[in-house]
Kinemage of the C-alpha trace (Angstrom):
@kinemage 1
@onewidth
@group {chain A} dominant
@subgroup {mainchain}
@vectorlist {calphas} color= white
{ca met a 1} P -26.928 -60.068 20.808
{ca ala a 2} L -24.113 -57.530 20.056
{ca phe a 3} L -23.717 -56.253 16.510
{ca asn a 4} L -20.356 -55.300 15.277
{ca leu a 5} L -21.075 -53.269 12.208
{ca lys a 6} L -18.409 -51.798 10.018
{ca arg a 7} L -18.511 -48.245 8.638
{ca ser a 8} L -19.445 -49.537 5.210
{ca asp a 9} L -22.505 -51.397 6.715
{ca arg a 10} L -24.004 -48.235 8.174
{ca glu a 11} L -25.717 -45.301 6.387
{ca pro a 12} L -23.557 -42.584 5.003
{ca met a 13} L -22.602 -39.858 7.562
{ca ser a 14} L -24.788 -36.714 6.938
{ca glu a 15} L -22.876 -34.308 9.180
{ca ile a 16} L -20.465 -31.632 7.897
{ca asn a 17} L -17.385 -30.857 9.757
{ca val a 18} L -17.384 -27.057 9.971
{ca thr a 19} L -14.139 -26.685 11.994
{ca pro a 20} L -11.935 -26.103 8.959
{ca phe a 21} L -14.421 -23.512 7.579
{ca val a 22} L -14.438 -21.638 10.856
{ca asp a 23} L -10.664 -21.623 10.986
{ca val a 24} L -10.347 -20.176 7.534
{ca met a 25} L -12.994 -17.541 8.307
{ca leu a 26} L -11.225 -16.455 11.539
{ca val a 27} L -7.940 -16.176 9.610
{ca leu a 28} L -9.615 -14.020 6.940
{ca leu a 29} L -11.380 -11.810 9.619
{ca ile a 30} L -8.075 -11.098 11.232
{ca ile a 31} L -6.360 -10.314 7.862
{ca phe a 32} L -9.189 -7.883 6.955
{ca met a 33} L -9.181 -6.290 10.387
{ca val a 34} L -5.458 -5.536 10.093
{ca thr a 35} L -5.485 -4.358 6.432
{ca ala a 36} L -8.699 -2.298 6.479
{ca pro a 37} L -7.184 0.796 8.301
{ca leu a 38} L -4.168 0.657 5.983
{ca leu a 39} L -6.439 1.047 2.982
{ca thr a 40} L -7.527 4.564 3.770
{ca val a 41} L -5.412 6.884 1.693
{ca gly a 42} L -5.637 10.510 1.275
{ca val a 43} L -3.643 13.732 1.075
{ca gln a 44} L -1.221 14.044 3.891
{ca val a 45} L -1.936 17.235 5.926
{ca asp a 46} L -1.026 18.073 9.446
{ca leu a 47} L -4.325 19.219 10.881
{ca pro a 48} L -4.507 21.758 13.783
{ca glu a 49} L -5.966 20.550 17.090
{ca thr a 50} L -9.046 21.810 18.890
{ca ser a 51} L -11.190 20.687 21.840
{ca ala a 52} L -14.482 21.293 19.989
{ca asp a 53} L -17.165 18.508 19.732
{ca thr a 54} L -17.427 16.589 16.541
{ca leu a 55} L -20.387 17.320 14.138
{ca pro a 56} L -23.101 14.705 13.601
{ca glu a 57} L -22.945 13.234 10.160
{ca glu a 58} L -26.102 12.666 8.155
{ca ser a 59} L -24.557 11.693 4.885
{ca glu a 60} L -21.195 11.413 3.234
{ca pro a 61} L -19.691 14.930 2.916
{ca leu a 62} L -17.229 16.137 0.331
{ca thr a 63} L -13.785 16.757 1.738
{ca leu a 64} L -11.708 19.614 0.428
{ca thr a 65} L -8.097 19.494 1.392
{ca ile a 66} L -5.482 22.268 1.231
{ca asn a 67} L -1.994 20.857 1.724
{ca ser a 68} L 1.150 22.553 2.979
{ca lys a 69} L 1.991 23.838 -0.552
{ca gly a 70} L -1.414 25.425 -0.841
{ca glu a 71} L -2.654 22.944 -3.365
{ca val a 72} L -6.385 22.064 -3.401
{ca phe a 73} L -7.721 18.580 -3.422
{ca ile a 74} L -11.362 17.197 -3.722
{ca gln a 75} L -11.232 13.971 -1.889
{ca glu a 76} L -7.844 12.759 -3.249
{ca thr a 77} L -7.980 14.496 -6.614
{ca lys a 78} L -5.870 17.489 -7.180
{ca ile a 79} L -7.702 20.370 -8.878
{ca glu a 80} L -6.857 23.910 -9.943
{ca phe a 81} L -8.180 26.687 -7.841
{ca glu a 82} L -9.937 28.331 -10.792
{ca asn a 83} L -11.865 25.020 -11.417
{ca leu a 84} L -12.912 24.555 -7.824
{ca ile a 85} L -16.653 25.464 -7.997
{ca lys a 86} L -17.093 23.723 -11.333
{ca lys a 87} L -15.589 20.528 -9.994
{ca ile a 88} L -17.488 20.510 -6.755
{ca leu a 89} L -20.723 21.243 -8.552
{ca ala a 90} L -19.971 18.190 -10.900
{ca val a 91} L -19.218 15.910 -7.921
{ca ser a 92} L -22.170 16.958 -5.828
{ca asn a 93} L -24.622 16.754 -8.838
{ca asn a 94} L -25.255 20.532 -8.743
{ca arg a 95} L -26.553 20.469 -5.164
{ca ile a 96} L -25.399 23.564 -3.181
{ca asp a 97} L -26.754 22.057 -0.002
{ca thr a 98} L -23.922 19.473 0.015
{ca arg a 99} L -21.908 19.275 3.253
{ca ile a 100} L -18.328 20.227 2.524
{ca tyr a 101} L -15.452 19.741 5.023
{ca val a 102} L -12.350 21.812 4.493
{ca arg a 103} L -9.070 20.317 5.810
{ca gly a 104} L -6.194 22.842 5.808
{ca asp a 105} L -2.690 22.117 6.895
{ca lys a 106} L -1.712 24.069 9.965
{ca thr a 107} L 1.466 25.372 8.354
{ca ile a 108} L -0.171 27.130 5.392
{ca asn a 109} L -1.231 30.835 5.376
{ca tyr a 110} L -4.700 31.214 6.941
{ca gly a 111} L -5.553 33.422 4.138
{ca arg a 112} L -5.515 30.538 1.611
{ca val a 113} L -8.107 28.588 3.689
{ca leu a 114} L -10.313 31.765 3.878
{ca glu a 115} L -9.889 32.254 0.105
{ca val a 116} L -11.198 28.715 -0.487
{ca met a 117} L -13.975 29.094 1.971
{ca gly a 118} L -14.990 32.530 0.573
{ca lys a 119} L -15.162 31.059 -2.945
{ca leu a 120} L -17.423 28.231 -1.704
{ca ser a 121} L -19.739 30.481 0.249
{ca gly a 122} L -19.823 33.052 -2.621
{ca ser a 123} L -21.042 30.317 -4.877
{ca gly a 124} L -24.033 29.442 -2.634
{ca phe a 125} L -22.629 26.608 -0.589
{ca thr a 126} L -23.884 27.067 2.978
{ca lys a 127} L -22.829 23.808 4.764
{ca val a 128} L -19.012 24.409 4.795
{ca ala a 129} L -17.085 23.381 7.929
{ca leu a 130} L -13.452 23.226 8.946
{ca ile a 131} L -11.917 19.927 10.163
{ca ser a 132} L -9.293 19.643 12.952
{ca glu a 133} L -7.730 17.015 14.995
{ca pro a 134} L -8.997 16.475 18.625
{ca tyr a 135} L -6.863 18.341 21.118
{ca lys a 136} L -4.222 16.065 22.786
{ca glu a 137} L -2.785 16.863 26.300
{ca arg a 138} L 1.008 17.293 26.078
């Protein structure tokens, strides 16, 4: 005996169609993958190149940038040179063992970079390093 039951005669469907959900998630994933690299902003400097290996990172370091005009920035915030140590101590919660990376534009006077690094080391900061771009064959 064959039964021809209509949809309304059966129990309600308990399955969820996840295809639209997966489609939306894939579109969002692509959007975030494309926009994430564009969200990194900072001070524009033209770093020198070197063939040295990169340093292993244990925690998030402070980045000190000296642009082509000789202006000093902590992360992306411009500061006066006279207030450098006071601002770094405030950002690092008075910890002189904070790792500080110095980024200096390759067109500025080398003495300006040494002046900043000397002020840092003279204030007790021991983990100060220079940042450069990896060397590219031309």
